[in-house]
Every structure is written in C-alpha cells, then in structure tokens.
All heavy atoms as TSV, in Angstrom:
chain	resi	resn	atom	element	x	y	z
A	1	MET	N	N	0.829	-1.187	0.000
A	1	MET	CA	C	0.000	0.000	0.000
A	1	MET	C	C	0.881	1.261	0.000
A	1	MET	O	O	0.594	2.217	-0.710
A	1	MET	CB	C	-0.911	-0.021	1.227
A	1	MET	CG	C	-1.888	1.115	1.244
A	1	MET	SD	S	-3.212	0.934	2.418
A	1	MET	CE	C	-2.459	1.497	3.903
A	2	MET	N	N	1.936	1.253	0.791
A	2	MET	CA	C	2.836	2.414	0.848
A	2	MET	C	C	3.548	2.632	-0.491
A	2	MET	O	O	3.752	3.765	-0.907
A	2	MET	CB	C	3.871	2.225	1.959
A	2	MET	CG	C	3.280	2.246	3.350
A	2	MET	SD	S	2.553	3.840	3.744
A	2	MET	CE	C	4.005	4.827	3.894
A	3	GLU	N	N	3.887	1.542	-1.155
A	3	GLU	CA	C	4.553	1.658	-2.451
A	3	GLU	C	C	3.623	2.311	-3.469
A	3	GLU	O	O	4.057	3.161	-4.250
A	3	GLU	CB	C	4.967	0.270	-2.936
A	3	GLU	CG	C	5.746	0.301	-4.234
A	3	GLU	CD	C	6.187	-1.083	-4.676
A	3	GLU	OE1	O	6.143	-2.029	-3.859
A	3	GLU	OE2	O	6.566	-1.207	-5.845
A	4	ARG	N	N	2.358	1.942	-3.440
A	4	ARG	CA	C	1.378	2.535	-4.366
A	4	ARG	C	C	1.260	4.037	-4.120
A	4	ARG	O	O	1.221	4.825	-5.060
A	4	ARG	CB	C	0.022	1.856	-4.171
A	4	ARG	CG	C	-1.044	2.334	-5.131
A	4	ARG	CD	C	-2.353	1.567	-4.887
A	4	ARG	NE	N	-3.367	1.871	-5.819
A	4	ARG	CZ	C	-4.088	3.012	-5.829
A	4	ARG	NH1	N	-3.852	3.938	-4.960
A	4	ARG	NH2	N	-5.025	3.197	-6.734
A	5	LYS	N	N	1.196	4.434	-2.851
A	5	LYS	CA	C	1.106	5.861	-2.503
A	5	LYS	C	C	2.350	6.611	-2.963
A	5	LYS	O	O	2.265	7.744	-3.438
A	5	LYS	CB	C	0.913	6.046	-0.997
A	5	LYS	CG	C	-0.398	5.545	-0.494
A	5	LYS	CD	C	-1.511	6.449	-0.941
A	5	LYS	CE	C	-2.820	6.007	-0.312
A	5	LYS	NZ	N	-3.922	6.826	-0.722
A	6	LEU	N	N	3.516	5.975	-2.825
A	6	LEU	CA	C	4.761	6.600	-3.261
A	6	LEU	C	C	4.775	6.812	-4.769
A	6	LEU	O	O	5.181	7.869	-5.251
A	6	LEU	CB	C	5.960	5.751	-2.840
A	6	LEU	CG	C	7.324	6.270	-3.275
A	6	LEU	CD1	C	7.611	7.625	-2.628
A	6	LEU	CD2	C	8.397	5.269	-2.936
A	7	VAL	N	N	4.307	5.830	-5.511
A	7	VAL	CA	C	4.253	5.942	-6.972
A	7	VAL	C	C	3.313	7.071	-7.382
A	7	VAL	O	O	3.640	7.885	-8.258
A	7	VAL	CB	C	3.825	4.599	-7.608
A	7	VAL	CG1	C	3.504	4.766	-9.083
A	7	VAL	CG2	C	4.903	3.555	-7.416
A	8	ILE	N	N	2.166	7.143	-6.758
A	8	ILE	CA	C	1.200	8.210	-7.066
A	8	ILE	C	C	1.801	9.577	-6.751
A	8	ILE	O	O	1.701	10.512	-7.546
A	8	ILE	CB	C	-0.117	7.985	-6.296
A	8	ILE	CG1	C	-0.846	6.772	-6.856
A	8	ILE	CG2	C	-1.008	9.214	-6.376
A	8	ILE	CD1	C	-2.022	6.315	-6.016
A	9	SER	N	N	2.434	9.683	-5.606
A	9	SER	CA	C	3.052	10.942	-5.203
A	9	SER	C	C	4.157	11.356	-6.173
A	9	SER	O	O	4.273	12.522	-6.547
A	9	SER	CB	C	3.615	10.803	-3.789
A	9	SER	OG	O	4.320	11.938	-3.423
A	10	GLN	N	N	4.970	10.402	-6.597
A	10	GLN	CA	C	6.061	10.703	-7.533
A	10	GLN	C	C	5.529	11.134	-8.893
A	10	GLN	O	O	6.041	12.057	-9.508
A	10	GLN	CB	C	6.965	9.475	-7.689
A	10	GLN	CG	C	8.198	9.758	-8.501
A	10	GLN	CD	C	9.085	10.802	-7.864
A	10	GLN	OE1	O	9.315	10.766	-6.659
A	10	GLN	NE2	N	9.561	11.733	-8.640
A	11	ARG	N	N	4.466	10.459	-9.358
A	11	ARG	CA	C	3.868	10.849	-10.636
A	11	ARG	C	C	3.328	12.265	-10.590
A	11	ARG	O	O	3.473	13.041	-11.538
A	11	ARG	CB	C	2.736	9.883	-10.993
A	11	ARG	CG	C	2.915	9.258	-12.338
A	11	ARG	CD	C	1.776	8.412	-12.771
A	11	ARG	NE	N	1.149	7.714	-11.669
A	11	ARG	CZ	C	0.022	7.056	-11.767
A	11	ARG	NH1	N	-0.621	7.019	-12.893
A	11	ARG	NH2	N	-0.508	6.444	-10.737
A	12	LYS	N	N	2.693	12.629	-9.478
A	12	LYS	CA	C	2.149	13.979	-9.323
A	12	LYS	C	C	3.271	15.018	-9.301
A	12	LYS	O	O	3.185	16.051	-9.963
A	12	LYS	CB	C	1.327	14.055	-8.041
A	12	LYS	CG	C	0.548	15.307	-7.882
A	12	LYS	CD	C	-0.356	15.215	-6.665
A	12	LYS	CE	C	-1.115	16.493	-6.446
A	12	LYS	NZ	N	-1.961	16.447	-5.267
A	13	ALA	N	N	4.344	14.737	-8.577
A	13	ALA	CA	C	5.476	15.664	-8.519
A	13	ALA	C	C	6.131	15.820	-9.894
A	13	ALA	O	O	6.502	16.930	-10.288
A	13	ALA	CB	C	6.505	15.182	-7.499
A	14	ASP	N	N	6.262	14.725	-10.629
A	14	ASP	CA	C	6.837	14.799	-11.972
A	14	ASP	C	C	5.972	15.616	-12.911
A	14	ASP	O	O	6.479	16.362	-13.747
A	14	ASP	CB	C	7.034	13.398	-12.554
A	14	ASP	CG	C	8.178	12.648	-11.893
A	14	ASP	OD1	O	8.996	13.289	-11.184
A	14	ASP	OD2	O	8.263	11.414	-12.081
A	15	SER	N	N	4.664	15.504	-12.782
A	15	SER	CA	C	3.780	16.272	-13.666
A	15	SER	C	C	3.926	17.768	-13.405
A	15	SER	O	O	3.870	18.572	-14.329
A	15	SER	CB	C	2.326	15.839	-13.502
A	15	SER	OG	O	1.748	16.372	-12.346
A	16	TRP	N	N	4.103	18.146	-12.130
A	16	TRP	CA	C	4.281	19.563	-11.820
A	16	TRP	C	C	5.566	20.109	-12.408
A	16	TRP	O	O	5.644	21.260	-12.810
A	16	TRP	CB	C	4.290	19.787	-10.309
A	16	TRP	CG	C	2.974	19.555	-9.659
A	16	TRP	CD1	C	1.740	19.687	-10.225
A	16	TRP	CD2	C	2.751	19.156	-8.322
A	16	TRP	NE1	N	0.772	19.379	-9.308
A	16	TRP	CE2	C	1.365	19.062	-8.131
A	16	TRP	CE3	C	3.603	18.879	-7.254
A	16	TRP	CZ2	C	0.801	18.696	-6.918
A	16	TRP	CZ3	C	3.041	18.515	-6.049
A	16	TRP	CH2	C	1.655	18.422	-5.893
A	17	ARG	N	N	6.589	19.280	-12.475
A	17	ARG	CA	C	7.883	19.745	-12.979
A	17	ARG	C	C	7.986	19.709	-14.489
A	17	ARG	O	O	8.625	20.579	-15.082
A	17	ARG	CB	C	9.006	18.898	-12.387
A	17	ARG	CG	C	9.321	19.238	-10.968
A	17	ARG	CD	C	10.558	18.510	-10.528
A	17	ARG	NE	N	10.310	17.074	-10.608
A	17	ARG	CZ	C	10.613	16.218	-9.663
A	17	ARG	NH1	N	11.204	16.622	-8.577
A	17	ARG	NH2	N	10.345	14.938	-9.812
A	18	PHE	N	N	7.415	18.695	-15.135
A	18	PHE	CA	C	7.697	18.460	-16.546
A	18	PHE	C	C	6.536	18.715	-17.507
A	18	PHE	O	O	6.743	18.726	-18.711
A	18	PHE	CB	C	8.201	17.024	-16.743
A	18	PHE	CG	C	9.433	16.720	-15.940
A	18	PHE	CD1	C	9.412	15.732	-14.973
A	18	PHE	CD2	C	10.597	17.430	-16.129
A	18	PHE	CE1	C	10.536	15.449	-14.223
A	18	PHE	CE2	C	11.736	17.161	-15.380
A	18	PHE	CZ	C	11.710	16.165	-14.431
A	19	GLU	N	N	5.335	18.900	-17.005
A	19	GLU	CA	C	4.192	19.129	-17.884
A	19	GLU	C	C	3.771	20.593	-17.860
A	19	GLU	O	O	3.899	21.260	-16.839
A	19	GLU	CB	C	3.001	18.267	-17.452
A	19	GLU	CG	C	3.199	16.792	-17.648
A	19	GLU	CD	C	1.998	15.983	-17.189
A	19	GLU	OE1	O	1.109	16.536	-16.514
A	19	GLU	OE2	O	1.969	14.780	-17.490
A	20	SER	N	N	3.246	21.057	-18.982
A	20	SER	CA	C	2.719	22.410	-19.035
A	20	SER	C	C	1.387	22.452	-18.288
A	20	SER	O	O	0.801	21.414	-17.951
A	20	SER	CB	C	2.507	22.838	-20.491
A	20	SER	OG	O	1.440	22.109	-21.063
A	21	SER	N	N	0.905	23.647	-18.047
A	21	SER	CA	C	-0.368	23.790	-17.338
A	21	SER	C	C	-1.512	23.155	-18.138
A	21	SER	O	O	-2.411	22.537	-17.572
A	21	SER	CB	C	-0.663	25.257	-17.041
A	21	SER	OG	O	-0.631	26.018	-18.217
A	22	HIS	N	N	-1.455	23.284	-19.447
A	22	HIS	CA	C	-2.482	22.682	-20.311
A	22	HIS	C	C	-2.447	21.155	-20.201
A	22	HIS	O	O	-3.498	20.512	-20.085
A	22	HIS	CB	C	-2.268	23.130	-21.759
A	22	HIS	CG	C	-3.309	22.632	-22.695
A	22	HIS	ND1	N	-4.580	23.138	-22.705
A	22	HIS	CD2	C	-3.274	21.665	-23.643
A	22	HIS	CE1	C	-5.290	22.503	-23.636
A	22	HIS	NE2	N	-4.517	21.600	-24.201
A	23	GLU	N	N	-1.269	20.572	-20.242
A	23	GLU	CA	C	-1.137	19.118	-20.131
A	23	GLU	C	C	-1.607	18.609	-18.769
A	23	GLU	O	O	-2.273	17.574	-18.679
A	23	GLU	CB	C	0.317	18.699	-20.353
A	23	GLU	CG	C	0.798	18.903	-21.765
A	23	GLU	CD	C	2.295	18.773	-21.899
A	23	GLU	OE1	O	3.027	18.949	-20.895
A	23	GLU	OE2	O	2.748	18.496	-23.033
A	24	ARG	N	N	-1.290	19.351	-17.710
A	24	ARG	CA	C	-1.731	18.954	-16.370
A	24	ARG	C	C	-3.250	18.964	-16.279
A	24	ARG	O	O	-3.863	18.058	-15.717
A	24	ARG	CB	C	-1.147	19.882	-15.302
A	24	ARG	CG	C	0.308	19.665	-15.068
A	24	ARG	CD	C	0.806	20.362	-13.828
A	24	ARG	NE	N	0.354	21.736	-13.695
A	24	ARG	CZ	C	1.146	22.779	-13.683
A	24	ARG	NH1	N	2.435	22.646	-13.755
A	24	ARG	NH2	N	0.649	23.986	-13.561
A	25	TYR	N	N	-3.877	20.014	-16.838
A	25	TYR	CA	C	-5.336	20.100	-16.792
A	25	TYR	C	C	-5.983	18.988	-17.613
A	25	TYR	O	O	-6.957	18.371	-17.178
A	25	TYR	CB	C	-5.811	21.466	-17.279
A	25	TYR	CG	C	-7.309	21.602	-17.251
A	25	TYR	CD1	C	-7.995	21.622	-16.044
A	25	TYR	CD2	C	-8.048	21.676	-18.427
A	25	TYR	CE1	C	-9.384	21.721	-16.011
A	25	TYR	CE2	C	-9.428	21.783	-18.399
A	25	TYR	CZ	C	-10.092	21.801	-17.188
A	25	TYR	OH	O	-11.463	21.893	-17.156
A	26	GLU	N	N	-5.443	18.696	-18.789
A	26	GLU	CA	C	-6.000	17.620	-19.618
A	26	GLU	C	C	-5.908	16.283	-18.903
A	26	GLU	O	O	-6.860	15.494	-18.906
A	26	GLU	CB	C	-5.266	17.535	-20.955
A	26	GLU	CG	C	-5.662	18.597	-21.933
A	26	GLU	CD	C	-4.948	18.435	-23.260
A	26	GLU	OE1	O	-3.956	17.662	-23.338
A	26	GLU	OE2	O	-5.388	19.082	-24.219
A	27	ARG	N	N	-4.773	16.004	-18.264
A	27	ARG	CA	C	-4.604	14.747	-17.542
A	27	ARG	C	C	-5.560	14.676	-16.352
A	27	ARG	O	O	-6.156	13.640	-16.078
A	27	ARG	CB	C	-3.160	14.565	-17.080
A	27	ARG	CG	C	-2.896	13.179	-16.522
A	27	ARG	CD	C	-1.438	12.876	-16.338
A	27	ARG	NE	N	-0.742	13.834	-15.522
A	27	ARG	CZ	C	-0.848	13.932	-14.194
A	27	ARG	NH1	N	-1.629	13.114	-13.549
A	27	ARG	NH2	N	-0.167	14.832	-13.533
A	28	PHE	N	N	-5.722	15.800	-15.648
A	28	PHE	CA	C	-6.655	15.857	-14.528
A	28	PHE	C	C	-8.073	15.514	-15.002
A	28	PHE	O	O	-8.772	14.737	-14.360
A	28	PHE	CB	C	-6.622	17.248	-13.891
A	28	PHE	CG	C	-7.626	17.431	-12.805
A	28	PHE	CD1	C	-7.402	16.938	-11.529
A	28	PHE	CD2	C	-8.808	18.114	-13.046
A	28	PHE	CE1	C	-8.345	17.108	-10.514
A	28	PHE	CE2	C	-9.746	18.297	-12.040
A	28	PHE	CZ	C	-9.513	17.789	-10.770
A	29	CYS	N	N	-8.480	16.078	-16.120
A	29	CYS	CA	C	-9.826	15.810	-16.651
A	29	CYS	C	C	-9.991	14.350	-17.063
A	29	CYS	O	O	-11.076	13.780	-16.907
A	29	CYS	CB	C	-10.124	16.725	-17.832
A	29	CYS	SG	S	-10.398	18.432	-17.349
A	30	ARG	N	N	-8.945	13.742	-17.586
A	30	ARG	CA	C	-9.008	12.326	-17.953
A	30	ARG	C	C	-9.093	11.432	-16.716
A	30	ARG	O	O	-9.847	10.470	-16.693
A	30	ARG	CB	C	-7.770	11.917	-18.759
A	30	ARG	CG	C	-7.837	12.190	-20.232
A	30	ARG	CD	C	-6.747	11.467	-20.998
A	30	ARG	NE	N	-5.424	11.532	-20.384
A	30	ARG	CZ	C	-4.534	12.496	-20.566
A	30	ARG	NH1	N	-4.818	13.495	-21.369
A	30	ARG	NH2	N	-3.361	12.457	-19.983
A	31	GLU	N	N	-8.294	11.749	-15.689
A	31	GLU	CA	C	-8.235	10.899	-14.507
A	31	GLU	C	C	-9.409	11.113	-13.556
A	31	GLU	O	O	-9.831	10.178	-12.878
A	31	GLU	CB	C	-6.923	11.132	-13.762
A	31	GLU	CG	C	-5.718	10.619	-14.516
A	31	GLU	CD	C	-4.422	10.839	-13.771
A	31	GLU	OE1	O	-4.443	11.330	-12.619
A	31	GLU	OE2	O	-3.363	10.530	-14.349
A	32	TYR	N	N	-9.924	12.324	-13.492
A	32	TYR	CA	C	-10.998	12.653	-12.555
A	32	TYR	C	C	-12.124	13.424	-13.257
A	32	TYR	O	O	-12.389	14.581	-12.935
A	32	TYR	CB	C	-10.462	13.499	-11.394
A	32	TYR	CG	C	-9.253	12.919	-10.715
A	32	TYR	CD1	C	-7.994	13.477	-10.908
A	32	TYR	CD2	C	-9.364	11.817	-9.874
A	32	TYR	CE1	C	-6.877	12.949	-10.279
A	32	TYR	CE2	C	-8.260	11.290	-9.235
A	32	TYR	CZ	C	-7.020	11.852	-9.444
A	32	TYR	OH	O	-5.921	11.333	-8.821
A	33	PRO	N	N	-12.817	12.813	-14.216
A	33	PRO	CA	C	-13.829	13.561	-14.974
A	33	PRO	C	C	-14.977	14.082	-14.109
A	33	PRO	O	O	-15.465	15.188	-14.341
A	33	PRO	CB	C	-14.317	12.555	-16.017
A	33	PRO	CG	C	-13.939	11.220	-15.486
A	33	PRO	CD	C	-12.722	11.420	-14.634
A	34	ALA	N	N	-15.400	13.334	-13.118
A	34	ALA	CA	C	-16.516	13.785	-12.274
A	34	ALA	C	C	-16.105	14.979	-11.422
A	34	ALA	O	O	-16.880	15.926	-11.251
A	34	ALA	CB	C	-17.004	12.642	-11.381
A	35	ILE	N	N	-14.901	14.945	-10.916
A	35	ILE	CA	C	-14.416	16.063	-10.096
A	35	ILE	C	C	-14.196	17.297	-10.958
A	35	ILE	O	O	-14.486	18.419	-10.532
A	35	ILE	CB	C	-13.122	15.670	-9.360
A	35	ILE	CG1	C	-13.408	14.538	-8.378
A	35	ILE	CG2	C	-12.520	16.865	-8.639
A	35	ILE	CD1	C	-12.186	13.937	-7.741
A	36	ALA	N	N	-13.709	17.109	-12.179
A	36	ALA	CA	C	-13.451	18.239	-13.079
A	36	ALA	C	C	-14.735	19.010	-13.377
A	36	ALA	O	O	-14.704	20.223	-13.575
A	36	ALA	CB	C	-12.818	17.745	-14.375
A	37	VAL	N	N	-15.859	18.329	-13.369
A	37	VAL	CA	C	-17.140	18.974	-13.653
A	37	VAL	C	C	-17.718	19.639	-12.403
A	37	VAL	O	O	-18.292	20.720	-12.489
A	37	VAL	CB	C	-18.143	17.930	-14.220
A	37	VAL	CG1	C	-19.531	18.520	-14.346
A	37	VAL	CG2	C	-17.658	17.405	-15.543
A	38	ARG	N	N	-17.534	19.018	-11.243
A	38	ARG	CA	C	-18.213	19.474	-10.034
A	38	ARG	C	C	-17.414	20.447	-9.177
A	38	ARG	O	O	-17.997	21.284	-8.490
A	38	ARG	CB	C	-18.596	18.269	-9.185
A	38	ARG	CG	C	-19.604	17.379	-9.877
A	38	ARG	CD	C	-19.985	16.228	-9.032
A	38	ARG	NE	N	-20.493	16.717	-7.753
A	38	ARG	CZ	C	-21.041	15.976	-6.838
A	38	ARG	NH1	N	-21.151	14.700	-7.037
A	38	ARG	NH2	N	-21.467	16.485	-5.715
A	39	ALA	N	N	-16.095	20.343	-9.180
A	39	ALA	CA	C	-15.273	21.174	-8.297
A	39	ALA	C	C	-15.162	22.591	-8.831
A	39	ALA	O	O	-15.267	22.835	-10.036
A	39	ALA	CB	C	-13.885	20.566	-8.144
A	40	SER	N	N	-14.907	23.518	-7.931
A	40	SER	CA	C	-14.747	24.912	-8.350
A	40	SER	C	C	-13.390	25.116	-9.032
A	40	SER	O	O	-12.453	24.337	-8.829
A	40	SER	CB	C	-14.842	25.843	-7.135
A	40	SER	OG	O	-13.693	25.691	-6.317
A	41	ILE	N	N	-13.318	26.149	-9.825
A	41	ILE	CA	C	-12.072	26.462	-10.521
A	41	ILE	C	C	-10.949	26.711	-9.519
A	41	ILE	O	O	-9.815	26.281	-9.738
A	41	ILE	CB	C	-12.271	27.678	-11.453
A	41	ILE	CG1	C	-13.163	27.297	-12.620
A	41	ILE	CG2	C	-10.942	28.209	-11.961
A	41	ILE	CD1	C	-13.489	28.430	-13.549
A	42	ALA	N	N	-11.255	27.365	-8.433
A	42	ALA	CA	C	-10.236	27.664	-7.424
A	42	ALA	C	C	-9.656	26.385	-6.824
A	42	ALA	O	O	-8.435	26.292	-6.623
A	42	ALA	CB	C	-10.824	28.536	-6.326
A	43	HIS	N	N	-10.501	25.402	-6.548
A	43	HIS	CA	C	-10.017	24.152	-5.975
A	43	HIS	C	C	-9.177	23.361	-6.978
A	43	HIS	O	O	-8.133	22.810	-6.630
A	43	HIS	CB	C	-11.174	23.297	-5.467
A	43	HIS	CG	C	-11.791	23.832	-4.232
A	43	HIS	ND1	N	-13.077	24.309	-4.206
A	43	HIS	CD2	C	-11.298	23.989	-2.979
A	43	HIS	CE1	C	-13.353	24.720	-2.978
A	43	HIS	NE2	N	-12.284	24.541	-2.220
A	44	ILE	N	N	-9.628	23.304	-8.208
A	44	ILE	CA	C	-8.875	22.589	-9.245
A	44	ILE	C	C	-7.537	23.270	-9.480
A	44	ILE	O	O	-6.502	22.610	-9.577
A	44	ILE	CB	C	-9.684	22.500	-10.547
A	44	ILE	CG1	C	-10.937	21.651	-10.336
A	44	ILE	CG2	C	-8.839	21.908	-11.671
A	44	ILE	CD1	C	-11.916	21.679	-11.489
A	45	ALA	N	N	-7.545	24.582	-9.567
A	45	ALA	CA	C	-6.296	25.325	-9.784
A	45	ALA	C	C	-5.322	25.091	-8.639
A	45	ALA	O	O	-4.126	24.896	-8.871
A	45	ALA	CB	C	-6.599	26.808	-9.934
A	46	SER	N	N	-5.818	25.085	-7.430
A	46	SER	CA	C	-4.960	24.835	-6.277
A	46	SER	C	C	-4.341	23.443	-6.358
A	46	SER	O	O	-3.146	23.271	-6.111
A	46	SER	CB	C	-5.767	24.983	-4.994
A	46	SER	OG	O	-4.985	24.642	-3.876
A	47	TYR	N	N	-5.114	22.453	-6.710
A	47	TYR	CA	C	-4.618	21.085	-6.837
A	47	TYR	C	C	-3.551	20.985	-7.923
A	47	TYR	O	O	-2.572	20.255	-7.779
A	47	TYR	CB	C	-5.779	20.143	-7.149
A	47	TYR	CG	C	-5.360	18.709	-7.331
A	47	TYR	CD1	C	-5.101	17.906	-6.229
A	47	TYR	CD2	C	-5.222	18.161	-8.597
A	47	TYR	CE1	C	-4.717	16.585	-6.391
A	47	TYR	CE2	C	-4.842	16.840	-8.765
A	47	TYR	CZ	C	-4.582	16.064	-7.659
A	47	TYR	OH	O	-4.204	14.758	-7.822
A	48	LEU	N	N	-3.738	21.743	-9.010
A	48	LEU	CA	C	-2.798	21.694	-10.135
A	48	LEU	C	C	-1.640	22.682	-9.996
A	48	LEU	O	O	-0.838	22.813	-10.909
A	48	LEU	CB	C	-3.552	21.957	-11.440
A	48	LEU	CG	C	-4.598	20.914	-11.813
A	48	LEU	CD1	C	-5.374	21.369	-13.045
A	48	LEU	CD2	C	-3.962	19.563	-12.041
A	49	LEU	N	N	-1.574	23.365	-8.871
A	49	LEU	CA	C	-0.516	24.357	-8.592
A	49	LEU	C	C	-0.460	25.461	-9.628
A	49	LEU	O	O	0.581	25.757	-10.215
A	49	LEU	CB	C	0.856	23.681	-8.470
A	49	LEU	CG	C	1.047	22.783	-7.262
A	49	LEU	CD1	C	2.445	22.181	-7.279
A	49	LEU	CD2	C	0.838	23.538	-5.967
A	50	MET	N	N	-1.613	26.070	-9.881
A	50	MET	CA	C	-1.672	27.225	-10.764
A	50	MET	C	C	-2.725	28.174	-10.215
A	50	MET	O	O	-3.512	27.806	-9.351
A	50	MET	CB	C	-1.982	26.812	-12.208
A	50	MET	CG	C	-3.297	26.121	-12.408
A	50	MET	SD	S	-3.640	25.657	-14.127
A	50	MET	CE	C	-2.702	24.169	-14.303
A	51	THR	N	N	-2.711	29.386	-10.691
A	51	THR	CA	C	-3.698	30.354	-10.237
A	51	THR	C	C	-5.036	30.100	-10.948
A	51	THR	O	O	-5.056	29.517	-12.042
A	51	THR	CB	C	-3.245	31.797	-10.534
A	51	THR	OG1	O	-3.172	31.967	-11.957
A	51	THR	CG2	C	-1.900	32.096	-9.902
A	52	PRO	N	N	-6.126	30.536	-10.351
A	52	PRO	CA	C	-7.427	30.394	-11.035
A	52	PRO	C	C	-7.454	31.123	-12.382
A	52	PRO	O	O	-8.104	30.661	-13.326
A	52	PRO	CB	C	-8.412	31.019	-10.052
A	52	PRO	CG	C	-7.767	30.874	-8.717
A	52	PRO	CD	C	-6.299	31.022	-8.981
A	53	GLU	N	N	-6.732	32.227	-12.470
A	53	GLU	CA	C	-6.672	32.968	-13.738
A	53	GLU	C	C	-6.004	32.126	-14.820
A	53	GLU	O	O	-6.449	32.090	-15.967
A	53	GLU	CB	C	-5.921	34.291	-13.565
A	53	GLU	CG	C	-6.632	35.292	-12.697
A	53	GLU	CD	C	-6.440	35.048	-11.204
A	53	GLU	OE1	O	-5.611	34.194	-10.809
A	53	GLU	OE2	O	-7.127	35.713	-10.421
A	54	THR	N	N	-4.905	31.451	-14.465
A	54	THR	CA	C	-4.207	30.594	-15.423
A	54	THR	C	C	-5.101	29.449	-15.855
A	54	THR	O	O	-5.185	29.127	-17.040
A	54	THR	CB	C	-2.902	30.054	-14.819
A	54	THR	OG1	O	-2.065	31.139	-14.483
A	54	THR	CG2	C	-2.167	29.150	-15.794
A	55	LEU	N	N	-5.799	28.847	-14.917
A	55	LEU	CA	C	-6.703	27.752	-15.251
A	55	LEU	C	C	-7.820	28.230	-16.168
A	55	LEU	O	O	-8.189	27.533	-17.112
A	55	LEU	CB	C	-7.291	27.118	-13.984
A	55	LEU	CG	C	-8.245	25.957	-14.219
A	55	LEU	CD1	C	-7.595	24.858	-15.036
A	55	LEU	CD2	C	-8.740	25.425	-12.896
A	56	SER	N	N	-8.334	29.423	-15.936
A	56	SER	CA	C	-9.362	29.976	-16.828
A	56	SER	C	C	-8.835	30.138	-18.243
A	56	SER	O	O	-9.536	29.835	-19.213
A	56	SER	CB	C	-9.856	31.318	-16.303
A	56	SER	OG	O	-10.567	31.150	-15.120
A	57	ARG	N	N	-7.599	30.593	-18.364
A	57	ARG	CA	C	-6.990	30.731	-19.710
A	57	ARG	C	C	-6.794	29.373	-20.371
A	57	ARG	O	O	-7.014	29.227	-21.575
A	57	ARG	CB	C	-5.656	31.465	-19.608
A	57	ARG	CG	C	-5.791	32.913	-19.305
A	57	ARG	CD	C	-4.440	33.611	-19.390
A	57	ARG	NE	N	-4.480	34.812	-18.604
A	57	ARG	CZ	C	-3.892	34.985	-17.414
A	57	ARG	NH1	N	-3.149	34.026	-16.900
A	57	ARG	NH2	N	-4.012	36.102	-16.756
A	58	VAL	N	N	-6.367	28.394	-19.599
A	58	VAL	CA	C	-6.190	27.043	-20.135
A	58	VAL	C	C	-7.529	26.504	-20.628
A	58	VAL	O	O	-7.616	25.951	-21.726
A	58	VAL	CB	C	-5.585	26.103	-19.061
A	58	VAL	CG1	C	-5.674	24.649	-19.486
A	58	VAL	CG2	C	-4.141	26.492	-18.761
A	59	ARG	N	N	-8.567	26.660	-19.830
A	59	ARG	CA	C	-9.896	26.158	-20.211
A	59	ARG	C	C	-10.442	26.887	-21.431
A	59	ARG	O	O	-11.164	26.304	-22.240
A	59	ARG	CB	C	-10.854	26.296	-19.049
A	59	ARG	CG	C	-10.502	25.359	-17.898
A	59	ARG	CD	C	-11.364	25.564	-16.714
A	59	ARG	NE	N	-12.687	24.998	-16.944
A	59	ARG	CZ	C	-13.634	24.949	-16.044
A	59	ARG	NH1	N	-13.434	25.445	-14.847
A	59	ARG	NH2	N	-14.794	24.429	-16.329
A	60	ALA	N	N	-10.086	28.153	-21.585
A	60	ALA	CA	C	-10.560	28.924	-22.729
A	60	ALA	C	C	-9.734	28.656	-23.988
A	60	ALA	O	O	-10.117	29.064	-25.080
A	60	ALA	CB	C	-10.503	30.422	-22.408
A	61	GLY	N	N	-8.614	27.967	-23.831
A	61	GLY	CA	C	-7.770	27.653	-24.972
A	61	GLY	C	C	-6.778	28.735	-25.312
A	61	GLY	O	O	-6.159	28.704	-26.371
A	62	VAL	N	N	-6.598	29.697	-24.427
A	62	VAL	CA	C	-5.661	30.794	-24.689
A	62	VAL	C	C	-4.227	30.324	-24.493
A	62	VAL	O	O	-3.334	30.738	-25.219
A	62	VAL	CB	C	-5.965	31.999	-23.765
A	62	VAL	CG1	C	-4.930	33.086	-23.922
A	62	VAL	CG2	C	-7.362	32.520	-24.038
A	63	LEU	N	N	-3.993	29.457	-23.517
A	63	LEU	CA	C	-2.633	28.948	-23.262
A	63	LEU	C	C	-2.406	27.640	-23.962
A	63	LEU	O	O	-3.175	26.799	-24.048
A	63	LEU	CB	C	-2.382	28.762	-21.760
A	63	LEU	CG	C	-2.263	30.023	-20.957
A	63	LEU	CD1	C	-1.992	29.677	-19.491
A	63	LEU	CD2	C	-1.160	30.903	-21.445
C-alpha cells in the first residue's frame, strides 16, 4: 500500500515539474472527470498548482 502511494506521489510531482499547465489540466480531466465537472475552478487550480486565472486561460484555450 505504501509503495502505491509513493508511486502516485512521484507521478504527481513529476507532472508539476515536466508538464505544461495545459497538459496537467487535460490529464486531470481524464483521470478525474466527475471532479473536473463538479469542483470549483479555485479548488482545481490549487490542486494543479496554478492560479485560477491561469486555469481559466487554459480552459478557454488561450494557453
């Protein structure tokens, strides 16, 4: 169980370092589609380590 948690944690840390904000949001929507629809922009942005303004731009296709 601890190994699984470590793998998940490492994958999340790698995504923050190596993926763009757009890629992180797309992966989040694929992995958690129900949460992506129901959660507020502020909560999703916080989870993805970006500002709500940046997330709004990503969702609008500006970034």
